[in-house]
DODOFI-147250 format. One record per residue: residue number from 1; residue in one letter; chain; x, z, y of N, C-alpha, C in turn. Coordinates in steps of 0.2 Angstrom, whole numbers. Atoms other than C-alpha are relative to their C-alpha. Last residue first. Example, Ala and Ser with C-alpha at 12.3 -4.5 7.8 and 13.67 -1.06 7.14 Angstrom:
! residues 2
   num   residuo   cadena    n_c1    n_c3    n_c2   ca_c1   ca_c3   ca_c2    c_c1    c_c3    c_c2
     2         s        A      -4      -1      -6      68      36      -5      -4       3       5
     1         a        A       4       0      -6      62      39     -22       4       0       6
This chain:
! residues 177
   num   residuo   cadena    n_c1    n_c3    n_c2   ca_c1   ca_c3   ca_c2    c_c1    c_c3    c_c2
   177         l        A      -2       2      -7     515     512     525      -6       4       7
   176         a        A      -2      -5      -4     515     520     509      -1      -1       5
   175         t        A       7      -6      -3     503     510     500       5       5       3
   174         g        A      -2      -7       4     512     494     501      -4       5       1
   173         k        A       5      -2       4     514     477     510       3       8      -2
   172         k        A       6       4       1     523     469     523      -6       3      -4
   171         p        A       2       3       5     538     483     524      -7      -5       2
   170         i        A       8      -2       0     545     487     540      -2      -6      -6
   169         f        A       5       3      -2     565     484     539      -6       3      -2
   168         f        A       6      -2       3     582     494     538      -6      -7       4
   167         k        A      -1      -2       9     599     488     542      -6       1      -2
   166         d        A       0       8       4     594     482     560       2      -2      -7
   165         t        A       6       2       4     592     501     564      -2      -7      -4
   164         d        A      -3       8       2     611     506     566     -10      -1      -1
   163         v        A      -1       4       8     605     524     571       0      -6       0
   162         k        A      -6       5       3     608     530     589       0      -3      -8
   161         e        A      -6      -4       2     597     545     587       5      -6       2
   160         l        A      -1      -7      -5     585     540     600       6       1      -6
   159         a        A      -6       3      -8     586     522     588       1       4       6
   158         l        A      -7      -1       2     579     535     571       5      -3      10
   157         l        A      -7      -5      -1     566     540     584       7       0      -5
   156         k        A      -3      -3      -6     559     524     587       2       5       1
   155         l        A      -7       3       1     559     518     568       3       2       8
   154         k        A      -7       1       4     550     531     564       5      -2       3
   153         k        A      -2      -7      -2     536     530     578       8       2      -3
   152         e        A      -2       3      -2     536     510     570       1       9       6
   151         i        A      -7       5      -1     533     516     557       1      -2       4
   150         g        A      -2       6      -1     519     528     559       6      -5      -1
   149         g        A      -1       1      -8     517     548     563      -1      -7       0
   148         a        A       5      -2       0     515     550     543      -4      -2       6
   147         y        A      -1      -5      -7     531     540     541      -7       2       2
   146         g        A       3      -7       1     531     533     523       1       4       5
   145         t        A       5      -2       1     544     516     523      -6       6       1
   144         l        A      -1      -6      -5     557     511     534      -9       3      -2
   143         s        A      10       0      -2     560     501     518       1       7       4
   142         g        A      -2       2      -8     583     499     518      -8       2       3
   141         n        A      -1       7      -4     581     496     501       2      -3       6
   140         t        A      -5       3       1     584     513     495       3      -6       1
   139         g        A       2       6       8     568     517     504       8      -1       0
   138         v        A       2       8       0     572     527     521      -1       1      -8
   137         v        A       2       0       6     571     548     526      -1      -8      -3
   136         r        A      -8       1       1     579     550     546      -1      -1      -8
   135         h        A       1       4      -3     560     553     550       8      -3      -3
   134         c        A       0       4       5     558     567     539      -3      -8       3
   133         p        A       0       4       0     566     579     551      -1      -6      -5
   132         i        A       0       2       6     559     594     551       1      -8       1
   131         i        A      -4      -6       1     560     595     570       2       0      -4
   130         i        A      -7       3      -4     554     577     571       6       5      -1
   129         s        A      -4       5      -1     537     583     561       6       0       4
   128         i        A      -4       1      -6     533     599     558       5      -5      -1
   127         q        A       6      -4      -4     519     599     543       4       0       8
   126         n        A      -4      -4      -7     530     589     533      -6       1       5
   125         h        A       3      -8      -3     517     583     521       4       4       4
   124         g        A       5       2      -6     524     565     519      -4       5       2
   123         v        A      -2       2      -7     541     572     515      -6      -2       1
   122         a        A      -5      -6      -2     533     583     498       3      -3       9
   121         g        A       6      -1      -2     524     564     492       2       8       5
   120         g        A       6       1      -6     540     558     496      -7       1      -1
   119         v        A      -3      -1      -4     551     568     484      -7      -3       7
   118         a        A       3      -6      -2     537     567     470       3       3      10
   117         q        A       8       1      -3     540     547     473      -2       7       0
   116         p        A       1       2     -10     559     549     473      -5       2       2
   115         s        A       3       8      -1     557     558     454       1      -2       9
   114         m        A       5      -4      -5     570     572     448      -3      -9       3
   113         q        A       1       5      -4     584     570     436      -8       2       4
   112         p        A      -4       5      -1     593     580     424       0      -5       4
   111         l        A       4       4       3     586     595     429       4      -6       0
   110         g        A      -3       1       8     598     612     435      -5      -5      -4
   109         k        A       6      -4       5     585     615     449       3      -1      -5
   108         l        A       3      -9      -2     599     614     463      -3       2      -5
   107         v        A      -4      -3       0     605     596     454      -2       7       1
   106         a        A      -2      -1       9     589     591     453       8       4      -2
   105         i        A       5      -3       1     586     593     472       0       0      -8
   104         e        A      -1      -6      -4     600     583     477      -2       6      -4
   103         k        A      -6      -3       6     597     569     463       4       6       7
   102         a        A       2      -1       8     579     569     471       5       3      -3
   101         i        A       2      -7      -2     587     570     491      -2       2      -6
   100         e        A      -4      -4      -5     597     555     488      -3       7       1
    99         g        A      -3      -1       3     583     546     480       4       3      -1
    98         y        A       1      -4       4     573     548     495       2       1      -6
    97         t        A       3       4       5     587     540     503      -7       6      -3
    96         c        A      -1       1       7     597     546     518      -8      -2      -4
    95         t        A       7       2       4     598     544     537       2       3      -6
    94         k        A      -2       1       7     611     552     549      -7      -2      -3
    93         g        A      -3       9      -2     609     552     569       2      -3      -6
    92         y        A       2       5      -4     606     571     565       4      -8       4
    91         p        A      -2      -3      -8     612     580     553      -4      -8       3
    90         i        A      -2       9      -1     600     578     535       3      -1       8
    89         k        A      -8       1       2     602     596     530       2      -6       4
    88         q        A      -3      -1      -6     582     599     538       8      -1       1
    87         l        A       0       5      -6     575     588     525       7       3       6
    86         t        A      -8       5       0     585     598     512      -2      -4       4
    85         k        A      -7      -6      -3     573     615     519       6      -7      -3
    84         w        A       1      -1      -8     557     602     518       7       2       3
    83         v        A      -1       8       1     561     596     498       0       2       8
    82         t        A      -6       1       0     562     614     494       3      -6       4
    81         l        A      -4      -4      -6     547     620     504       8      -1      -5
    80         q        A       2       6      -6     537     603     496       5       5       3
    79         f        A      -6       8      -2     544     609     479       0      -2       8
    78         p        A      -7       0       0     538     629     481       3      -6       0
    77         t        A      -3      -4       6     522     624     488       8       0      -1
    76         g        A       1       4       6     519     625     506      -1       2      -7
    75         d        A       4      -1       5     519     635     521      -3      -6      -4
    74         l        A       0       5       5     535     633     532      -6       5      -5
    73         h        A       2      -6       4     534     646     549      -3      -5      -7
    72         v        A       5       3       3     546     640     560      -3       3      -7
    71         p        A       1      -3       6     558     647     573      -7      -3      -5
    70         p        A       5      -3       1     565     635     583      -2       4      -4
    69         c        A       6       2       4     582     626     580      -8       6       0
    68         f        A       3      -3      -2     597     624     593      -6      -1      -7
    67         g        A      -4      -4       5     610     614     596      -3       8      -2
    66         p        A       2      -8       1     598     601     600       5       5      -2
    65         e        A       0      -5       7     607     584     596      -4       7       3
    64         k        A      -7      -6       1     605     573     614      -3       3      -6
    63         g        A      -5       4       3     596     558     618       4       5      -3
    62         s        A      -6       1      -7     584     567     634       3      -4      -7
    61         f        A       1       6      -5     572     565     620       3      -1       4
    60         y        A       0       8       6     580     577     608      -1      -3       5
    59         v        A      -6       2      -1     584     590     623      -2      -4      -5
    58         s        A      -5       5      -6     566     589     629       6       1      -1
    57         l        A       3       7      -1     559     593     610       4      -3       6
    56         w        A      -6       3       7     571     609     607      -4      -9       2
    55         e        A      -7       1      -2     562     615     626       5      -4      -8
    54         k        A      -1       3      -6     546     613     618       5      -3       2
    53         a        A       1       5       1     549     621     602      -1      -6       5
    52         q        A      -6       1       3     556     636     610      -1      -8      -1
    51         k        A      -5       1      -6     540     638     621       8      -4       0
    50         l        A       3       5      -5     529     635     608       7       0       3
    49         a        A      -1       5       5     540     649     596      -3      -9       4
    48         p        A      -8      -1       0     538     662     612       2      -8      -3
    47         t        A      -4      -6       2     519     658     615      10       0      -1
    46         d        A      -6       2       4     511     645     624       5       5      -1
    45         a        A      -4      -4      -2     493     647     623       8      -2      -2
    44         e        A      -8       3      -4     482     637     617       2       4       4
    43         e        A      -1      -1      -9     470     646     606       5      -2       4
    42         h        A      -2      -1      -1     464     647     585      -1      -2       8
    41         e        A       2      -4      -6     450     647     575       8       2       3
    40         p        A       4       3      -7     448     633     564       0       5       7
    39         g        A       7      -6       1     464     635     556      -6      -1       5
    38         l        A       3      -4      -6     478     622     559      -7       4      -2
    37         c        A      -2      -7       2     489     618     544      -1       5       5
    36         g        A       2       0       8     483     598     542       0       8       0
    35         a        A       5      -6      -1     482     596     561       1       4      -5
    34         y        A       1      -4      -7     485     577     559      -4       9       1
    33         y        A       3      -7       1     485     573     539       2       4       9
    32         k        A       3      -1       4     491     555     545       0       8      -1
    31         s        A      -5       0       6     492     554     565      -2       1      -7
    30         g        A       2       6       5     480     553     575       4      -2      -3
    29         e        A       8      -2       1     490     565     589      -1      -5      -5
    28         f        A       3       6      -5     509     562     583      -7       2       0
    27         w        A       4       6       1     510     582     573      -1      -5       5
    26         l        A      -2       5      -4     520     597     575      -1      -6      -1
    25         g        A       1       6       0     515     613     564       2      -5       6
    24         a        A       3       3       5     518     629     559      -2      -6       2
    23         l        A       3       7       0     531     634     573      -2      -1      -7
    22         g        A      -3       6      -5     536     653     573      -5      -7      -2
    21         t        A      -7       1       4     531     670     563       4      -5       3
    20         e        A      -2      -9      -2     514     677     575       9      -4      -4
    19         d        A       4      -5       3     507     658     572       6       5       1
    18         a        A      -3      -5      -1     510     641     581      -3       7      -3
    17         a        A       3      -7       0     505     625     584       2       5      -5
    16         l        A      -3      -5       3     510     609     590      -5       6      -1
    15         l        A       3      -5       1     501     593     595       6       4      -3
    14         l        A       1      -5       4     510     578     603      -3       7      -2
    13         d        A       3      -5       1     507     563     613       1       5      -9
    12         g        A       6      -3       2     516     549     608       1       6       1
    11         v        A       1       6       4     536     539     610      -8       1      -4
    10         p        A      -2       8       1     541     546     623      -2      -5      -3
     9         s        A      -7       2      -2     534     564     624       0      -8       0
     8         q        A       2       9       0     518     570     630      10       1       2
     7         y        A      -6       1      -3     518     591     623       0     -10       2
     6         h        A       0       9      -1     502     599     619       7       0       2
     5         s        A      -2       2     -10     500     619     614       3      -7       0
     4         i        A       0       5      -1     491     627     600       3      -1       7
     3         y        A      -1       2      -7     493     645     594      -2      -8       2
     2         q        A      -4       6      -1     486     653     577      -1      -3       9
     1         m        A       1       7      -8     481     669     576       3      -5      -1
């Protein structure tokens, strides 16, 4: 069974989903892939995982780094799971590039190289926004491309973490807007 709850954040309303294992989804209302892993049968409830996720969000949106992570239940391909676990290593207030993640995974898998575009596809399908910090991934050239919640929200999240956003830019065109 899946359970849902809502959270009003300073950057937009959020939908949270969990099952018996942990948090399974966290999306900005109306975002790309909204409620992507949410099954047709679910009910509104405040499960322990959802309560912990809301507590995490409250600490985060107060401008502090949460010192804990709610239990999560990631469901994806083996490649997506590898990328999402790598995202969890990006420190609060820091960014990295799709290329850096691709290099790290290539080393981990013993491959000569990995496609940053493949990494970008997996990052874009992250079901647990903010807590699994896909907003901390930027283009090599400083582009703030590719955030399913919207680039303006990505910029606000980075600013909340006191990342120097002056070095980034919003692309004028592209497929990952």
